[in-house]
Residue, then its C-alpha position, 0 to 999 in steps of 0.5 A: m139586560i139593557p144597561f140603560d133605563e130609557t133604552r130598556k123601556y123604549v125596547a119594551a115599548v117597541l116590542t109591545y106595540a109590535l104585538i098590538y099592531q099584529k093583533r089589530l091586523h088579526r095576525n097572531t103569528l108572533k110572541m113576546t118570546d119570539l121577539l126577545g130571543n135568547v138573552q144572556s145575563r151580563k156579569t160585572 
């Protein structure tokens, strides 16, 4: 959970483009779940 909207969108874009770039290089080794890892929710 990223608290800042701009940062959250940036991270999503970077991860998406990483997968697209990998696909163009014909390397399908990573999945989105590999890039995200284990994310814990933050309680306020």
